[in-house]
C-alpha positions in Angstrom: 180.8 179.4 194.2 180.8 175.9 192.4 177.0 175.4 192.5 176.6 178.7 191.4 179.2 178.2 188.0 177.0 174.8 187.5 174.1 177.0 187.4 175.2 179.3 185.1 176.3 176.4 182.7 172.7 174.8 183.2 170.7 177.9 182.5 172.7 178.6 179.7 171.8 175.1 178.5 168.1 175.1 179.5 167.2 177.0 176.0 169.8 179.4 174.5 167.3 179.9 171.7 163.7 180.2 172.4 163.2 179.3 168.8 164.4 175.9 169.1 161.4 174.3 171.0 159.4 175.9 168.3 161.5 175.0 165.5 162.8 171.8 166.4 159.7 170.3 168.5 156.7 171.6 166.7 155.4 173.9 169.6 154.0 176.4 167.3 150.4 177.0 168.3 151.2 175.9 171.9 152.7 178.6 173.1 152.2 182.5 172.5 155.6 183.8 171.4 154.2 187.2 171.1 153.6 187.4 174.7 155.5 187.4 178.1 154.3 186.4 181.6 155.9 185.6 184.8 155.3 182.7 187.5 156.8 182.6 190.6 156.8 179.6 193.1 158.6 176.6 194.6 160.2 173.8 192.5 157.9 170.2 193.1 159.7 168.4 190.4 162.2 168.7 187.7 162.7 166.4 184.7 165.3 166.4 182.3 164.2 164.2 179.4 164.0 164.4 175.6 162.5 166.2 173.9 161.7 168.4 176.7 163.1 169.2 179.9 160.1 170.2 182.5 160.1 172.2 185.8 156.7 172.0 187.8 156.3 175.0 189.7 153.8 175.4 192.9 152.5 178.9 192.8 150.3 180.0 195.4 147.8 183.3 195.2 147.1 185.5 198.1 144.6 183.1 199.6 146.9 179.8 199.6 145.5 178.4 196.6 147.8 176.4 194.8 148.3 176.2 191.2 150.9 174.3 189.8 152.6 175.5 186.6 154.4 173.2 183.8 157.4 175.2 182.5 158.7 173.9 179.2 162.5 174.1 178.8 165.2 172.2 176.5 166.0 168.4 176.4 168.3 166.7 178.2 170.4 166.2 175.0 170.9 169.9 174.8 172.0 170.3 178.5 174.1 167.3 178.1 176.3 168.7 175.1 176.7 171.8 176.9 178.3 169.8 179.7 176.0 169.9 182.4 173.2 167.3 183.3 170.3 169.5 185.0 171.2 168.4 188.6 171.8 171.5 190.1 167.8 172.6 190.2 166.2 170.7 193.1 162.5 170.2 194.3 162.2 173.0 197.0 164.1 175.9 195.1 162.3 179.0 194.9 162.4 180.2 191.2 160.6 183.0 189.1 160.4 182.1 185.6 159.4 184.4 182.5 158.1 183.0 178.9 155.4 182.6 176.4 151.9 181.5 177.8 150.2 178.7 176.9 147.6 179.1 173.8 145.6 176.3 175.5 144.5 178.3 178.6 146.5 176.1 180.8 149.0 176.9 183.6 152.0 176.2 181.2 155.1 178.5 180.4 157.9 178.2 177.6 160.9 179.3 179.6 162.6 182.3 178.2 163.9 184.3 181.7 164.8 182.8 185.3 165.5 184.2 188.4 167.5 182.2 190.3 167.7 181.8 194.5 170.5 183.6 194.7 169.5 186.7 192.8 170.9 186.5 189.4 168.7 186.6 186.0 169.9 184.7 183.2 168.3 185.1 179.5 167.6 182.1 177.3 168.9 183.6 174.2 167.6 187.4 174.8 169.8 190.4 174.6 167.3 191.9 177.4 166.7 191.1 181.1 163.4 190.6 182.7 163.3 190.6 186.2 164.2 193.9 187.8 164.9 192.4 191.0 167.7 190.4 189.2 171.3 191.2 188.6 171.3 190.5 185.3 174.0 188.0 185.0 175.9 187.6 181.9 176.8 184.1 180.7 180.1 183.4 179.2 180.6 179.9 177.9 179.6 176.8 179.3 181.3 173.9 181.3 183.3 171.2 179.6 181.7 167.8 178.8 183.3 164.9 180.5 184.5 162.7 177.7 187.9 161.4 176.3 188.4 164.0 173.7 191.9 162.5 173.0 190.5 159.2 172.1 187.8 160.8 169.9 190.5 162.5 168.0 192.2 159.3 167.5 189.3 157.5 166.2 188.4 160.2 163.9 188.8 159.3 160.4 187.7 161.5 157.4 183.9 161.6 157.7 184.0 159.0 160.4 183.3 161.0 163.4 180.5 162.9 165.4 179.2 166.0 164.3 177.7 168.8 166.1 175.4 171.7 165.5 176.2 175.5 166.2 172.4 176.2 167.1 173.4 180.0 167.3 174.1 180.5 163.6 171.0 180.5 161.4 173.0 179.0 158.8 173.6 175.9 160.7 169.9 175.8 162.4 167.3 175.5 161.5 167.4 174.2 157.9 163.6 174.4 157.1 162.3 177.9 156.9 159.0 177.9 154.5 158.9 179.8 151.1 159.0 176.2 149.0 157.9 176.2 145.5 154.4 175.0 146.0 152.0 173.1 143.9 148.3 173.8 144.5 148.0 170.4 146.3 151.1 171.6 148.5 149.4 174.8 149.4 145.9 172.8 150.1 147.9 170.4 152.4 149.6 173.1 154.5 146.4 174.6 154.7 145.4 171.9 156.8 148.0 171.8 159.4 146.8 171.8 162.9 149.9 172.6 165.3 147.9 171.5 168.3 147.0 168.2 166.9 149.8 166.8 164.8 151.8 163.5 164.8 155.2 165.3 165.2 154.3 165.9 168.9 155.2 162.2 169.5 158.3 160.9 169.7 160.0 159.2 166.8 157.9 160.5 164.2 160.5 162.4 161.9 161.4 160.8 159.0 163.5 161.7 155.8 164.4 164.5 155.3 162.9 166.3 158.3 165.4 164.2 160.8 168.2 166.0 159.4 167.1 169.4 160.8 168.1 167.6 164.4 170.8 170.0 166.3 171.5 166.9 168.1 175.0 164.9 167.4 175.4 162.8 164.4 177.8 160.3 163.7 179.1 158.0 160.6 180.4 154.9 160.8 181.0 151.8 158.5 179.0 148.4 158.6 180.4 145.9 156.2 179.9 147.5 152.7 177.5 150.1 153.9 177.5 153.2 156.0 175.6 154.0 158.9 174.5 157.4 159.9 173.4 157.6 163.6 171.6 160.4 165.0 171.0 161.3 168.7 167.4 162.6 168.1 164.8 159.5 168.6 168.1 157.1 168.4 167.7 157.5 164.5 169.7 154.9 162.4 169.9 155.5 158.7 171.6 152.7 156.4 173.4 153.9 153.5 173.9 151.2 150.7 176.9 151.8 149.0 176.6 149.1 146.3 175.1 150.6 143.4 173.3 147.3 142.5 171.4 146.8 145.8 167.6 146.6 145.1 165.3 148.7 147.3 162.4 146.8 148.7 158.9 147.7 147.6 157.7 148.6 150.9 158.1 152.6 151.8 159.5 153.5 155.1 160.0 156.5 157.6 163.7 156.7 156.5 163.2 155.4 153.0 165.9 153.6 150.9 169.4 155.4 150.7 172.0 154.7 148.2 175.7 156.4 148.6 178.8 157.1 146.7 181.6 159.2 146.9 182.6 162.2 144.6 186.1 162.7 145.9 185.8 163.7 150.1 182.1 164.2 149.4 179.7 161.6 150.5 176.2 161.7 147.9 173.0 159.9 149.1 170.0 159.6 147.2 166.8 158.7 148.8 163.3 157.2 147.8 160.5 155.0 149.3 159.9 157.1 152.0 156.7 157.1 154.1 156.9 160.2 156.4 154.1 162.5 156.4 155.7 165.9 156.8 158.2 167.8 155.1 158.9 170.2 157.8 158.1 170.9 161.3 155.7 173.5 160.5 153.2 171.3 158.4 154.3 170.9 154.9 153.1 167.8 153.9 155.2 165.4 151.5 154.0 162.5 149.3 155.4 159.0 148.8 156.7 160.3 145.4 159.3 162.2 147.3 163.2 161.8 146.3 166.1 163.5 147.9 169.9 164.0 147.1 172.2 165.0 150.0 175.6 166.0 149.8 178.0 166.0 152.8 181.1 168.1 151.9 183.9 168.4 154.4 186.6 171.1 154.6 190.2 170.3 154.2 190.7 169.6 157.9 187.5 168.0 158.7 186.4 170.8 161.3 182.9 171.3 159.2 180.8 169.5 157.2 178.5 171.5 154.7 175.3 169.7 153.9 173.0 170.2 150.7 169.6 168.9 150.7 167.9 168.7 146.9 164.4 167.4 147.3 162.1 166.4 144.5 158.3 166.1 145.1 156.0 166.5 142.0 153.0 166.3 144.3 153.7 169.0 146.6 156.4 170.9 144.9 156.6 172.5 141.5 160.2 171.7 140.9 163.3 170.8 142.8 165.2 173.0 145.3 167.9 173.0 147.9 167.9 173.6 151.5 171.6 174.0 153.1 173.0 174.0 156.4 176.6 172.7 158.1 177.9 170.7 160.8 181.0 171.3 163.3 183.2 168.6 164.8 183.6 168.8 168.5 185.4 165.8 169.7 184.3 166.7 173.0 180.4 165.3 172.0 179.1 162.0 171.3 175.8 160.5 170.4 173.8 159.2 173.6 170.7 157.4 173.8 167.7 159.6 173.1 165.3 158.0 176.0 162.3 160.1 174.7 159.5 160.7 177.0 156.0 162.3 175.1 155.1 165.3 177.0 152.2 166.7 174.8 149.6 164.0 173.6 148.0 165.5 169.9 144.7 167.2 170.5 145.0 167.5 174.3 
């Protein structure tokens, strides 16, 4: 029974929202979300890494010819922050997986439903079951994360704590949803997007402001006179210069040069000198003239942090505009090393 409950928590964490893989890691154009296929076989290999998990499934046809299918799942960060580590699925287990097929004519699948060895089916965000043989198991909650919650509460000081994302709420994730006021250059740049051959499929390639789409834990801390924002995704570190007299270097960088100030309890961050090629995960370009203003607005008890991003880029956008999302405080969560492993090579 204990192993079964761990499997419940594991599969809940694998990919609660199929759209997460598409929205967060730019898999649009790799998997066809309009179709569903099913593969059944024996697990050869399991890897829980970032930004994707992987199950290799040995599938044999009527003649005994083996095809190894590559099943894409959510990352170890998603599993970890739901209180599980993926250790309950092993090589040798027989599984059936349903999900979106590859658009590259390869034995690849973006997992959406799984039929476990005990006969229970779990869905990854869908309201409908898929396997007729399954027992249509429903998921209720997830395992508790091992962590010193009391210590996290004791350390929390205003904005300086770990912030998390409610991925089931569209108001929190994803933040970038298109419909921007585009210039002719912006439209032309977007039209050149190739989802199968783009740098965002590689580790550590999201800059400002795209990194703020991340649903993984984020933490604010103090470092001398400056503030530091750490995001688990790609082990990102952003330095916020709080001295208004600090001078930005001439070079542009992936996260740019950020200056911060307090407006009451609200942290306002203005960033320029950014050298990041894409504004969002679907190929919207940004120029080196882009400037952003971010506002982190906590509620009275610091259980929620509203976030507003104002973007100005005269090359690609006809006017400044705002995007919004929010974070929540979950003292059981923490920022872990990301340990990214590239899964897809652009163009292949």
